[in-house]
C-alpha positions in Angstrom: 15.2 17.6 -10.3 13.9 18.2 -6.7 10.9 20.5 -6.4 10.8 22.4 -3.1 8.0 24.6 -1.8 7.9 26.9 1.2 4.5 28.0 2.4 5.2 30.9 4.7 4.6 34.7 4.8 7.8 35.3 6.8 10.5 36.7 4.4 13.3 35.7 6.8 12.1 32.1 6.9 11.8 31.9 3.1 15.2 33.5 2.6 17.0 31.0 4.9 15.4 28.0 3.3 16.1 29.3 -0.2 19.8 29.8 0.6 20.1 26.4 2.2 18.3 24.7 -0.6 20.7 26.2 -3.2 23.8 25.2 -1.3 22.5 21.8 -0.5 21.7 20.9 -4.1 24.8 22.4 -5.6 26.9 20.3 -3.2 25.2 17.2 -4.5 25.2 18.2 -8.2 21.4 18.2 -8.4 18.9 20.6 -10.0 16.4 22.4 -7.9 13.1 24.1 -8.4 12.1 26.4 -5.5 8.7 28.1 -5.1 7.5 30.2 -2.2 3.8 30.9 -1.2 2.5 33.5 1.2 -1.0 31.9 1.3 -1.8 28.2 1.9 -5.0 28.5 -0.2 -3.1 29.6 -3.3 -0.5 26.8 -2.7 -3.1 24.1 -2.2 -5.1 25.2 -5.3 -2.0 24.9 -7.5 -1.1 21.5 -6.1 -4.7 20.2 -6.3 -5.0 21.4 -9.9 -1.7 19.7 -10.7 -0.1 23.0 -11.8 2.7 22.3 -9.4 4.2 19.1 -7.9 6.6 19.1 -5.0 8.7 16.5 -3.3 9.6 18.6 -0.2 7.3 21.1 1.4 8.1 23.4 4.3 4.8 24.4 5.9 4.6 27.3 8.4 1.8 27.1 10.9 1.4 30.9 11.0 0.9 31.3 7.2 -2.2 33.1 5.9 -5.1 30.9 4.6 -6.0 27.4 5.6 -4.3 26.2 8.8 -1.3 24.0 8.5 -2.9 20.8 9.8 -5.8 21.0 7.3 -3.4 21.8 4.5 -1.3 18.8 5.5 -4.4 16.6 5.6 -5.4 17.7 2.1 -1.9 16.9 0.8 -2.1 13.4 2.4 -5.3 12.7 0.4 -3.5 13.1 -2.9 -1.7 10.4 -4.8 1.7 12.1 -4.3 3.2 11.9 -0.9 5.6 14.8 -0.4 8.0 15.1 2.5 6.5 17.6 5.0 8.6 19.8 7.3 6.5 21.8 9.7 7.6 25.3 10.8 6.3 26.9 14.0 7.1 29.4 16.6 5.7 27.1 19.3 5.6 23.4 20.0 1.8 23.4 19.9 1.5 21.7 16.5 4.1 19.0 17.1 1.8 16.1 17.7 -0.4 17.1 14.8 2.6 17.4 12.5 3.8 13.9 13.1 0.3 12.5 13.0 0.3 13.9 9.4 3.5 12.1 8.7 5.9 15.1 8.9 9.6 14.2 8.6 10.7 17.1 10.8 9.4 19.9 13.0 11.4 23.1 13.2 11.1 26.1 15.5 11.1 29.6 14.1 13.0 31.9 13.9 14.8 29.4 11.7 18.6 28.9 11.6 20.5 27.7 8.6 21.6 24.6 10.5 18.0 23.7 11.3 16.8 24.3 7.8 19.6 22.1 6.4 18.6 19.3 8.8 14.9 19.5 7.7 15.9 19.5 4.1 18.3 16.6 4.6 15.5 14.5 6.2 13.1 15.4 3.4 15.7 14.6 0.7 16.3 11.2 2.3 12.7 10.3 1.5 12.9 11.8 -2.0 16.1 9.8 -2.7 14.4 6.6 -1.6 11.5 7.2 -4.1 13.9 8.4 -6.8 15.2 4.8 -7.2 11.7 3.3 -7.0 11.5 0.1 -9.1 8.7 -1.2 -11.2 8.1 -4.7 -12.7 7.2 -4.9 -16.4 6.1 -8.0 -18.3 8.2 -9.1 -21.3 7.7 -11.7 -24.0 9.6 -14.1 -21.8 9.7 -13.4 -18.1 9.7 -10.0 -16.4 12.0 -7.0 -16.1 12.6 -5.0 -12.9 13.4 -1.4 -13.9 14.7 1.4 -11.8 12.4 4.3 -12.9 15.2 6.8 -12.6 16.8 5.1 -15.6 13.7 5.2 -17.7 14.0 8.2 -20.1 11.1 7.4 -22.5 8.5 4.8 -23.6 7.8 4.4 -27.3 4.8 2.4 -28.7 5.3 -0.4 -31.2 1.9 -1.9 -32.0 0.8 -3.9 -28.9 4.3 -3.7 -27.4 6.0 -0.8 -25.7 9.7 -0.1 -25.9 11.3 1.1 -22.7 14.2 3.4 -23.5 16.8 3.4 -20.7 19.5 6.1 -20.0 22.3 3.6 -20.6 21.1 3.1 -24.2 19.3 -0.2 -23.7 15.8 -0.9 -25.0 13.4 -3.3 -23.5 10.3 -4.5 -25.3 7.5 -5.1 -22.8 3.9 -6.1 -23.2 0.8 -3.9 -22.7 -0.9 -0.9 -24.3 0.4 2.7 -24.0 -2.7 3.8 -22.1 -2.1 1.1 -19.5 1.6 2.1 -19.3 0.8 5.8 -18.8 -1.7 5.0 -16.1 0.8 2.7 -14.4 3.6 5.3 -14.4 1.2 8.1 -13.2 0.2 6.0 -10.2 3.6 4.8 -9.1 6.4 6.9 -10.7 8.1 9.8 -8.8 8.8 11.3 -12.2 6.4 13.1 -14.6 6.0 11.2 -17.9 4.4 13.4 -20.5 3.5 12.8 -24.2 5.0 15.0 -26.9 3.1 13.0 -29.6 1.0 9.9 -30.1 2.7 6.7 -28.9 5.5 8.4 -26.9 6.0 9.2 -23.2 9.0 11.2 -22.0 10.5 11.5 -18.6 10.5 15.2 -17.8 13.7 14.9 -15.8 15.5 13.6 -18.9 14.6 16.5 -21.3 17.7 18.5 -22.4 16.2 20.6 -25.2 12.8 21.1 -26.7 11.9 22.5 -30.2 8.5 22.7 -31.9 9.2 19.5 -33.8 11.4 17.5 -31.5 12.6 16.9 -28.0 16.2 16.0 -27.2 16.9 13.9 -24.1 20.1 14.1 -22.0 21.3 10.8 -23.6 21.1 12.5 -27.0 18.0 10.5 -28.0 15.7 12.6 -30.2 11.9 12.0 -30.2 9.2 13.8 -32.3 6.9 16.5 -31.0 3.5 16.8 -32.7 2.6 20.3 -33.7 -0.8 20.2 -32.1 0.7 18.9 -28.8 3.7 21.3 -28.7 2.1 24.1 -26.5 0.5 21.6 -24.1 3.8 19.6 -23.8 5.8 22.8 -23.2 3.4 24.0 -20.5 3.5 20.7 -18.7 7.3 20.6 -18.9 7.6 24.3 -17.7 5.3 23.6 -14.7 7.3 20.5 -13.8 10.8 22.0 -14.3 9.9 25.4 -12.9 11.7 27.1 -15.9 10.6 29.6 -18.5 13.4 29.3 -21.0 11.9 26.6 -23.4 11.6 28.0 -26.9 
């Protein structure tokens, strides 16, 4: 799933980007979470408090709240590095935008063609991170794993079992706490715990019940009663959906 945010108080701008995002993702068979903010303070507060995570952010320089450059600077201080697309009625912020690592700078009023171009550039960076690989130590040698294929991690004493989307299981060394910290630091996906000794890739969840979580591969993992509400909240924030039971 790709999470897109638009920080703009211009309804026409938000409408154009929303339309283009929907068409762009449908054409690629991908799921999309879209959130719009009319105030950069509110947006930044949710991101800093980890209530929302975004891979692509359209940032309007005229939005109410903190100015766009300071907002971008705050985003750059965070562990996540979203793709930033600046929106402006003038060229005055162009140098600041690219100094902040923006992938594109679009003039408003915004055309659908320009919005699609900005989205495509942002998505190119997301796709590169989507297939980010990580090295894990095994009993003998090491395994290089594409994190987009890692659906869950299950603890087995002092070893961890990596459950892959193709049905394979790899036993690697290390403690669950170390594994969770490693994935939080480097993975573009959100790994959350439904119960002790289990981490689940949020992108791989197909169905959730109070006592179990079903992954897209059909794999079923337990959900602890005391962790259900927290797990559901984290998953809802990540997926941008409200239909979990």
